[in-house]
C-alpha positions in Angstrom: -132.0 -12.4 -38.3 -134.2 -10.5 -35.9 -132.6 -7.4 -34.4 -131.8 -7.6 -30.7 -133.5 -5.0 -28.5 -131.1 -2.1 -27.9 -129.8 -1.9 -24.3 -129.9 1.8 -23.3 -127.6 2.8 -20.4 -128.9 5.8 -18.4 -126.9 7.8 -15.8 -128.9 9.6 -13.1 -127.0 12.9 -13.4 -127.4 15.4 -10.5 -129.5 13.7 -7.8 -130.6 17.1 -6.5 -131.9 18.3 -9.9 -134.6 17.1 -12.3 -132.7 14.0 -13.6 -134.7 11.4 -11.8 -137.9 13.3 -12.5 -137.5 13.2 -16.3 -136.3 9.6 -16.2 -139.2 8.4 -14.1 -141.7 10.3 -16.2 -140.2 9.0 -19.5 -140.5 5.3 -18.4 -143.9 5.7 -16.8 -145.1 5.1 -20.3 -144.7 1.3 -20.5 -144.4 1.5 -24.3 -140.8 2.7 -23.7 -139.7 -0.6 -22.2 -141.1 -2.3 -25.3 -138.8 -0.3 -27.5 -135.6 -0.8 -25.5 -134.0 -2.4 -22.4 -133.2 0.5 -20.0 -130.4 0.1 -17.6 -130.3 2.9 -15.0 -127.1 3.6 -13.2 -128.1 5.2 -9.9 -129.7 4.2 -6.6 -132.9 2.3 -5.8 -133.3 4.4 -2.6 -132.9 7.7 -4.5 -135.5 6.5 -7.0 -137.9 5.9 -4.1 -137.1 9.3 -2.6 -137.8 11.1 -5.9 -140.9 9.1 -6.7 -142.4 9.9 -3.2 -141.4 13.6 -3.4 -142.9 14.0 -6.8 -146.0 11.8 -5.9 -145.4 9.7 -9.0 -147.0 6.3 -9.6 -144.9 3.2 -9.0 -142.8 1.8 -11.8 -141.7 -1.7 -12.6 -138.0 -1.3 -11.5 -135.7 -4.3 -10.8 -132.3 -4.1 -9.2 -129.6 -6.1 -11.0 -126.0 -6.8 -10.2 -124.7 -6.3 -13.7 -125.9 -5.1 -17.1 -125.9 -8.6 -18.6 -128.8 -9.4 -16.2 -131.1 -6.7 -17.6 -134.5 -7.9 -18.5 -137.2 -6.7 -20.9 -140.4 -4.8 -20.1 -139.0 -3.2 -17.0 -136.5 -0.6 -15.9 -133.4 -2.2 -14.7 -131.2 -0.4 -12.1 -127.6 -0.9 -11.1 -127.0 0.5 -7.6 -123.6 2.3 -7.9 -123.8 4.9 -5.1 -123.9 4.4 -1.4 -127.3 3.8 0.2 -126.8 6.7 2.6 -126.1 9.2 -0.2 -127.9 12.4 0.8 -130.4 14.1 -1.5 -130.9 17.8 -1.1 -133.3 18.9 -3.8 -132.5 22.1 -5.6 -129.0 22.4 -4.2 -125.8 21.7 -6.1 -123.5 19.7 -3.7 -120.2 17.9 -3.7 -122.1 14.7 -2.7 -124.3 15.0 -5.8 -121.3 15.7 -8.0 -119.6 12.5 -6.7 -122.8 10.5 -7.3 -123.1 11.8 -10.9 -119.5 10.9 -11.6 -119.8 7.4 -10.1 -122.8 6.6 -12.2 -121.0 7.9 -15.3 -117.8 5.9 -14.6 -119.8 2.7 -14.0 -121.9 3.1 -17.1 -118.8 3.9 -19.2 -117.1 0.7 -18.1 -120.2 -1.3 -19.2 -120.3 0.6 -22.5 -116.7 -0.1 -23.1 -117.1 -3.9 -22.7 -120.3 -4.0 -24.8 -122.7 -4.8 -21.9 -124.9 -1.8 -23.0 -125.3 -0.5 -26.5 -125.7 3.3 -26.0 -125.5 5.9 -23.3 -128.0 8.6 -22.3 -126.9 10.9 -19.6 -129.4 12.8 -17.4 -128.2 16.4 -16.7 -125.5 17.0 -14.2 -124.1 20.1 -12.6 -121.2 21.7 -14.4 -117.9 20.8 -12.7 -119.7 17.8 -11.5 -116.5 15.9 -10.7 -115.4 18.6 -8.4 -112.1 19.2 -10.3 -111.1 21.0 -13.5 -110.1 17.7 -15.1 -113.6 16.7 -16.1 -115.9 19.8 -15.9 -118.7 17.9 -17.7 -119.8 14.5 -18.9 -118.3 15.3 -22.3 -114.7 15.7 -21.2 -114.7 12.4 -19.4 -116.3 10.6 -22.4 -113.9 12.3 -24.8 -110.9 10.9 -22.9 -112.5 7.5 -22.5 -114.0 7.0 -26.0 -112.3 9.6 -28.2 -109.5 8.7 -30.6 -107.1 11.4 -29.3 -107.0 13.2 -32.7 -109.9 15.6 -32.2 -112.2 16.9 -29.6 -115.7 15.5 -29.2 -118.2 17.5 -31.3 -121.4 18.7 -29.6 -124.4 18.6 -32.0 -127.8 20.1 -31.0 -130.6 18.3 -32.9 -134.3 18.9 -33.4 -135.8 17.2 -36.4 -133.8 18.3 -39.5 -132.2 21.2 -37.6 -128.7 20.1 -36.6 -126.3 22.7 -35.1 -122.7 21.7 -34.3 -120.2 23.9 -32.4 -116.5 24.4 -33.3 -115.9 25.6 -29.7 -117.9 24.5 -26.8 -119.1 26.0 -23.5 -116.0 28.1 -22.8 -115.3 31.8 -21.8 -115.8 34.1 -24.8 -112.2 35.4 -24.3 -111.0 31.9 -25.1 -113.0 31.5 -28.3 -110.8 33.4 -30.8 -107.6 31.6 -29.9 -109.3 28.3 -30.6 -110.8 29.3 -33.9 -108.1 28.2 -36.4 -108.2 26.9 -39.9 -107.0 23.5 -38.7 -109.8 23.4 -36.1 -112.5 24.4 -38.5 -111.3 21.9 -41.1 -111.2 19.1 -38.6 -114.6 20.0 -37.2 -116.2 20.4 -40.6 -114.9 17.0 -41.7 -116.1 15.3 -38.5 -119.5 16.9 -38.8 -119.8 15.8 -42.4 -118.9 12.2 -41.4 -121.3 12.3 -38.4 -124.2 13.4 -40.7 -123.5 10.5 -43.0 -122.8 7.8 -40.4 -125.1 8.7 -37.6 -127.9 10.5 -39.3 -128.0 8.5 -42.6 -127.6 11.5 -44.9 -125.9 10.4 -48.0 -124.4 13.8 -49.2 -124.8 16.3 -46.4 -125.0 20.1 -47.1 -123.4 22.1 -44.3 -123.6 25.9 -43.8 -120.9 27.7 -41.9 -121.7 30.7 -39.7 -119.3 33.6 -40.0 -117.3 34.7 -37.0 -117.9 38.3 -37.8 -121.3 39.9 -38.5 -122.2 40.9 -42.1 -119.4 38.9 -43.7 -120.0 40.1 -47.3 -119.9 43.8 -46.4 -117.3 43.9 -43.7 -115.3 40.7 -44.2 -113.0 40.1 -41.3 -109.6 38.6 -41.6 -110.9 35.4 -39.9 -113.2 34.6 -42.8 -110.5 35.3 -45.3 -107.7 33.5 -43.5 -109.5 30.6 -41.8 -113.1 29.9 -42.7 -113.0 30.1 -46.5 -109.6 28.2 -46.8 -111.0 25.5 -44.6 -114.1 25.3 -46.8 -112.0 25.1 -49.9 -109.9 22.4 -48.4 -113.0 20.4 -47.5 -114.3 20.8 -51.1 -111.3 18.9 -52.4 -112.3 16.0 -50.1 -115.9 16.1 -51.5 -117.4 17.8 -48.5 -120.2 20.2 -49.5 -120.3 23.4 -47.5 -121.7 26.9 -48.0 -121.2 30.4 -46.6 -120.0 31.8 -44.3 -123.4 33.2 -43.4 -124.2 35.8 -40.9 -126.0 34.0 -38.1 -128.9 36.5 -37.8 -129.8 36.1 -41.5 -129.4 32.3 -41.7 -131.8 31.8 -38.8 -133.9 34.9 -39.1 -134.7 34.3 -42.8 -135.2 30.6 -42.2 -132.4 29.9 -44.6 -131.2 27.1 -42.3 -134.0 24.9 -43.7 -132.0 24.5 -46.8 -129.1 22.6 -45.0 -128.5 19.3 -43.3 -126.2 20.9 -40.8 -125.2 24.3 -39.4 -121.6 24.7 -38.1 -121.4 27.6 -35.5 -118.1 29.0 -34.5 -118.9 29.4 -30.8 -121.4 28.3 -28.1 -123.9 31.2 -28.0 -123.8 31.6 -31.7 -125.3 28.1 -32.1 -127.2 27.4 -29.0 -129.1 30.7 -28.7 -130.9 30.5 -32.0 -131.4 26.8 -31.5 -133.1 27.2 -28.1 -135.1 30.2 -29.4 -136.5 28.1 -32.2 -137.2 24.9 -30.3 -137.1 25.8 -26.6 -136.4 22.7 -24.5 -137.2 20.3 -27.4 -134.6 18.3 -29.2 -131.5 16.6 -27.8 -127.7 16.9 -27.6 -125.6 14.4 -29.4 -121.9 14.0 -28.7 -120.2 13.2 -32.0 -116.7 12.0 -32.5 -116.8 9.2 -30.0 -116.5 5.5 -30.7 -119.8 5.1 -28.8 -123.3 6.7 -29.0 -124.1 9.2 -26.3 -127.1 11.6 -26.2 -128.5 13.9 -23.5 -131.3 16.4 -23.1 -130.7 20.0 -24.1 -131.5 21.4 -20.7 -129.5 21.3 -17.5 -130.1 20.0 -14.0 -132.7 22.8 -13.4 -132.2 23.0 -9.6 -134.7 25.9 -9.4 -137.6 23.5 -10.2 -136.4 20.3 -8.8 -138.9 18.4 -6.7 -141.9 20.4 -8.0 -143.1 17.9 -10.5 -143.2 20.5 -13.3 -140.2 19.4 -15.4 -140.9 18.2 -18.9 -139.5 14.9 -19.9 -139.8 15.6 -23.7 -136.1 16.3 -24.3 -134.9 13.3 -22.3 -137.4 11.0 -24.2 -136.1 12.4 -27.5 -132.5 11.7 -26.3 -133.5 8.0 -25.7 -135.2 7.7 -29.1 -132.2 9.3 -30.8 -129.7 7.1 -29.1 -131.5 4.0 -30.5 -131.9 5.6 -34.0 -128.2 6.5 -34.2 -127.2 3.1 -33.0 -129.2 1.5 -35.8 -127.8 4.1 -38.4 -124.3 3.2 -37.4 -125.0 -0.4 -38.0 -126.5 0.3 -41.4 -123.6 2.5 -42.4 -121.0 0.0 -41.2 -122.7 -2.7 -43.3 -123.1 -0.4 -46.3 -119.4 0.7 -46.5 -118.4 -3.0 -46.5 -120.4 -3.5 -49.6 -118.5 -2.0 -52.6 -121.7 -0.9 -54.5 -123.4 0.5 -51.5 -120.1 2.2 -50.4 -120.0 4.0 -53.8 -123.6 5.2 -53.2 -122.8 6.5 -49.8 -119.6 8.3 -51.0 -120.9 9.7 -54.2 -124.5 10.7 -53.5 -125.8 13.7 -55.4 -126.8 17.2 -54.2 -130.1 18.7 -55.4 -128.9 21.0 -58.1 -132.2 22.8 -58.1 -131.3 24.6 -54.9 -128.9 27.4 -55.6 -127.4 28.3 -52.3 -124.7 30.6 -53.7 -127.1 33.5 -54.6 -127.6 34.6 -51.0 -126.0 38.1 -50.7 -125.0 37.5 -47.1 -122.6 34.7 -48.0 -119.0 35.0 -49.0 -118.6 33.3 -52.3 -116.0 30.6 -52.9 
């Protein structure tokens, strides 16, 4: 049976930032609408405003009343904010926050009932809801599509480089209280499952970054009491992990190339080397949800909004990735229902020719 074209829901993010710019530039290439059916949650008037401000060529955009009406070979738009919504380029405003949340809320409703297949979110301002309840897209999606047992897992991806974060974008003073053996075990297990289900890696190899620098020479109590026990527990479940490694060595010596995934303990430890290596390339994937959600790695970039200099590369990669992950999930679901294929997925082999235990910066298990 021929596969149906994937319907990609897209939220417009911060209307005063570069969200509309990267969306319009991405779909100015008509080949994109041959690959998917885009459904933009936003405003036709705001589209026209940004297109004129950026002096972009017209696009084939059709307003629809509901996602089920979305057609092929065009950008479909669902108007979900008021016509008189004020755009103030380069300024974070409460009105822009409300518009971002309304688009997200509408798209999430359609995603929940299966009217769209995946979700790609254009960047929004932090605290875009205007309250502490949902400071970012992720918290809202976690509550809406999470299973309540664990937090959503942010994964930064560029090619074979996949960096997941035990703790997210929080104050550094809050990091250590959240680094526990249970949290590391849970995150390691979720990351492992994500690499199998969403990235089609049969037997993922995961490297853990140490919380302290130089773990082999000055091992801190956190490595001994939390990281290593979590890795030993994971090993009993068949989860392959290595380290803990000092972050500077793993990335500086290009050792990260030996692994399918890197698990960082805190935000800067993972995102700083990632962005240094790939700049604004790659995409962000929110693992641990019942649905597929991706986003670009950059923010709303108010400082360059309206100048027609923003690159759409990361947003385009997020769209591609959402489709790929959707297909991988379907393959995985089919595979684990077949006893023989399930055995292959669960008992894949690791390349024994790669000896990862000889690195003198790692604490040996």
